[in-house]
C-alpha positions in Angstrom: 13.2 69.2 -55.5 16.1 66.7 -55.0 14.3 63.4 -55.0 15.6 61.7 -58.2 17.8 58.6 -58.1 21.5 59.6 -57.7 24.2 58.5 -60.0 26.8 56.0 -58.8 29.4 58.6 -57.7 26.8 60.7 -55.9 25.3 57.5 -54.3 28.8 56.5 -52.9 29.2 60.0 -51.4 25.7 59.8 -49.9 26.3 56.3 -48.5 29.5 57.5 -46.8 27.7 60.5 -45.3 24.8 58.2 -44.1 27.2 55.7 -42.5 29.1 58.5 -40.7 25.8 60.0 -39.5 24.7 56.7 -37.9 28.0 55.7 -36.4 28.1 59.1 -34.7 24.5 59.8 -33.7 22.2 56.7 -33.7 22.8 55.8 -30.1 22.4 59.4 -28.9 19.2 59.7 -31.0 17.6 56.6 -29.4 18.0 58.2 -25.9 14.7 59.8 -26.4 13.2 56.3 -26.0 15.6 54.5 -23.7 18.7 54.8 -21.6 21.4 52.2 -20.8 21.5 51.4 -17.1 23.5 48.6 -15.5 23.6 46.7 -18.7 19.9 47.1 -19.5 17.9 49.2 -21.9 15.5 51.2 -19.8 12.6 53.0 -21.5 12.3 56.7 -20.9 8.9 58.4 -20.2 8.7 59.1 -24.0 9.4 55.4 -24.8 7.6 53.6 -22.1 4.3 53.0 -23.9 5.5 53.3 -27.5 8.2 50.6 -27.1 5.9 48.2 -25.2 3.3 48.6 -27.9 5.7 47.8 -30.7 7.1 44.7 -28.8 3.6 43.4 -28.4 2.6 44.0 -32.0 5.8 42.6 -33.4 5.4 39.4 -31.4 1.8 39.0 -32.4 2.4 39.5 -36.1 5.7 37.6 -36.5 4.3 34.4 -34.8 7.7 33.1 -34.1 8.1 29.4 -33.1 11.0 27.4 -31.7 11.9 26.0 -35.1 12.1 29.4 -36.9 15.2 31.2 -38.2 14.7 35.0 -37.7 16.3 38.0 -39.2 16.0 41.6 -37.9 17.1 44.0 -40.6 18.2 47.3 -38.9 18.2 45.9 -35.4 19.9 48.8 -33.8 20.6 48.3 -30.1 18.4 45.1 -30.1 15.5 46.3 -28.0 13.1 44.2 -30.1 15.6 41.7 -31.4 16.7 40.3 -28.1 13.3 39.2 -26.7 12.1 38.1 -30.1 15.2 35.9 -30.6 14.3 33.9 -27.5 11.2 32.7 -29.4 13.1 31.4 -32.4 15.6 28.7 -33.1 18.3 31.1 -34.1 18.3 34.8 -35.0 20.5 37.4 -36.8 20.5 41.1 -36.0 21.8 43.1 -39.0 22.8 46.8 -38.9 25.0 49.2 -40.8 26.4 50.8 -37.5 29.0 48.9 -35.6 28.4 51.1 -32.5 24.9 49.8 -31.9 25.8 46.2 -32.4 28.6 46.5 -29.9 26.2 48.0 -27.4 23.7 45.2 -28.0 26.4 42.6 -27.3 27.2 44.4 -24.0 23.7 44.1 -22.6 22.5 41.6 -20.0 19.7 40.4 -22.2 22.0 39.6 -25.1 22.3 35.8 -25.6 25.0 34.8 -28.0 23.6 31.3 -28.2 20.4 32.6 -29.7 21.4 35.8 -31.5 24.3 36.7 -33.9 25.0 40.4 -34.7 26.1 41.1 -38.3 27.5 44.4 -39.6 26.4 44.8 -43.2 25.0 47.0 -45.9 21.3 46.3 -45.5 20.7 47.0 -49.2 22.9 43.9 -50.0 22.3 41.2 -47.4 25.1 38.5 -47.4 22.7 35.6 -47.0 21.6 32.8 -49.4 18.1 33.1 -50.8 15.3 31.6 -48.7 17.5 31.5 -45.6 15.0 32.7 -43.0 11.5 31.8 -41.9 10.6 35.2 -40.5 12.0 38.8 -40.8 11.5 42.1 -39.1 12.3 45.5 -40.6 11.4 48.1 -38.0 11.8 51.9 -38.6 14.6 51.4 -41.1 13.3 52.1 -44.6 12.9 55.8 -43.9 16.7 55.9 -43.1 18.2 54.2 -46.2 19.1 55.5 -49.7 17.2 52.7 -51.5 14.2 51.4 -49.6 13.2 49.1 -52.5 16.6 47.5 -52.5 16.2 46.7 -48.8 12.6 45.3 -49.3 13.8 43.3 -52.3 16.7 41.8 -50.3 14.3 40.8 -47.5 12.1 39.1 -50.0 15.0 37.2 -51.4 16.3 35.9 -48.1 12.8 35.0 -46.6 11.4 31.6 -47.6 8.3 31.5 -49.8 5.2 32.0 -47.7 7.4 33.3 -44.9 6.3 36.3 -42.8 8.0 39.6 -42.9 6.9 42.5 -40.7 7.6 46.1 -41.7 7.3 49.2 -39.4 7.5 52.8 -40.6 6.6 56.3 -39.4 3.9 58.0 -41.4 3.8 61.7 -42.5 1.3 62.0 -45.3 -1.7 61.3 -43.1 -5.2 62.9 -42.8 -4.0 65.3 -40.0 -1.0 66.2 -42.1 -3.1 67.1 -45.1 -5.4 69.1 -42.9 -2.4 71.1 -41.5 -1.0 71.7 -44.9 -4.4 72.9 -46.1 -4.6 75.3 -43.2 -1.1 76.6 -44.0 -2.1 77.2 -47.6 -5.1 79.2 -46.6 -3.1 81.3 -44.1 -0.4 81.8 -46.7 -2.9 83.0 -49.3 -4.5 85.4 -46.7 -1.4 86.8 -45.0 1.5 86.2 -47.4 0.1 86.1 -50.9 2.6 85.2 -53.6 4.8 83.3 -51.2 5.4 79.7 -52.4 5.3 76.8 -49.9 8.5 75.0 -49.0 9.2 72.1 -51.4 8.1 68.7 -50.1 9.2 65.3 -51.4 6.4 63.0 -52.7 5.5 60.1 -50.4 8.1 57.4 -50.4 10.8 59.3 -52.4 14.3 59.9 -51.2 15.1 63.6 -50.3 18.8 63.8 -50.8 18.8 67.3 -49.1 18.2 65.5 -45.8 21.0 62.9 -46.0 23.5 63.4 -43.2 21.4 66.2 -41.7 18.5 64.2 -40.1 17.5 60.6 -39.5 14.4 60.4 -41.8 15.3 61.0 -45.4 12.0 59.9 -46.9 8.4 59.8 -45.6 5.4 57.6 -46.5 1.7 57.5 -46.8 -0.3 54.3 -46.0 -1.3 53.8 -49.6 2.2 54.4 -51.1 3.8 52.0 -48.6 1.3 49.2 -49.0 1.6 49.6 -52.8 5.4 49.3 -52.7 5.2 46.1 -50.6 2.8 44.6 -53.1 5.0 45.6 -56.1 8.1 44.1 -54.4 6.5 40.6 -54.0 4.8 40.7 -50.6 1.1 40.2 -49.8 0.0 42.6 -47.1 -2.1 40.5 -44.7 -2.6 43.0 -41.9 -1.8 46.6 -41.0 -1.8 48.2 -37.6 -1.8 51.9 -37.1 0.5 53.3 -34.3 0.5 56.5 -32.3 3.0 59.3 -32.3 6.6 58.8 -33.1 8.7 61.9 -33.5 10.0 63.0 -30.0 10.9 66.5 -31.4 7.2 67.3 -32.0 5.5 69.4 -29.2 2.3 67.4 -29.3 4.2 64.1 -29.0 5.9 65.4 -25.9 2.6 66.4 -24.3 0.8 63.2 -25.0 3.1 60.2 -25.5 4.3 59.9 -21.9 0.7 60.0 -20.5 -1.2 56.7 -20.5 -4.6 58.3 -21.1 -3.6 60.3 -24.2 -1.4 57.5 -25.6 -4.1 54.9 -25.3 -6.7 57.3 -26.8 -4.3 58.0 -29.7 -3.6 54.3 -30.2 -7.3 53.5 -30.4 -7.7 56.2 -33.1 -4.7 55.0 -35.1 -5.8 51.3 -34.9 -9.2 52.2 -36.1 -7.8 54.2 -39.1 -4.0 54.2 -39.7 -4.4 57.4 -41.7 -5.0 59.2 -38.4 -1.8 57.7 -36.7 1.8 58.5 -37.1 3.2 55.0 -37.7 2.3 51.8 -39.4 3.2 48.1 -38.9 2.5 45.8 -41.8 2.4 42.0 -41.6 3.2 40.5 -45.0 3.6 37.1 -46.6 6.4 36.6 -49.1 5.0 35.5 -52.5 
């Protein structure tokens, strides 16, 4: 199981592979959720409810005000960054991929007076300590080699008692454990002696996936909240979110339909362990 911390040489090779992957595929991958049309990001049927829900939750949890400086780490094409930046004094959108930042700057909604794009290594933010009042890190930590480095850098650049909001997909949930349990029973009955495929522990990097797919680690609710606490954030609120992975058959059947999406959202908000995503509001200690 390849989940241990890589040495410096291996890490450089993995970082290059990761950067190449996102320069070449990030915009294409996002097309499951939105298309670019006449200078606007237009949600697809898959993204219509999911993106709107995240915009609403991020706005509610960040509590941006006209005097705030705001940082979006891993801003991508700016779907959340651009509307949020209008609520703050000034904002920075940081990303490792130049292609998505260029796309963001080409959009009608982009406002250069309110938002500055910055190409950078998100594990080493080039800002002074305590530079920002608020920060967002949305669906980034599952993509990076060192998630704790990113969280630590966000803590460093956010002012004491400042708000940081983190969003991640979940895998190690109650439904996931039920499915794995059913697979174990079926394997014992029909294929005795066959070992299950290796699975990385929650929160750990799986180097086998780097450069092959977008998510190179997966989280459980408990593991993620514990990491935030250990890294100097107090978790003040968690919000469970509904399905995320557009490649999943059940997601394709339910996410574009308002009834099923709203039902799933109610379940996830009642208990995040039954959802497929998590948004955590934190305060920097």
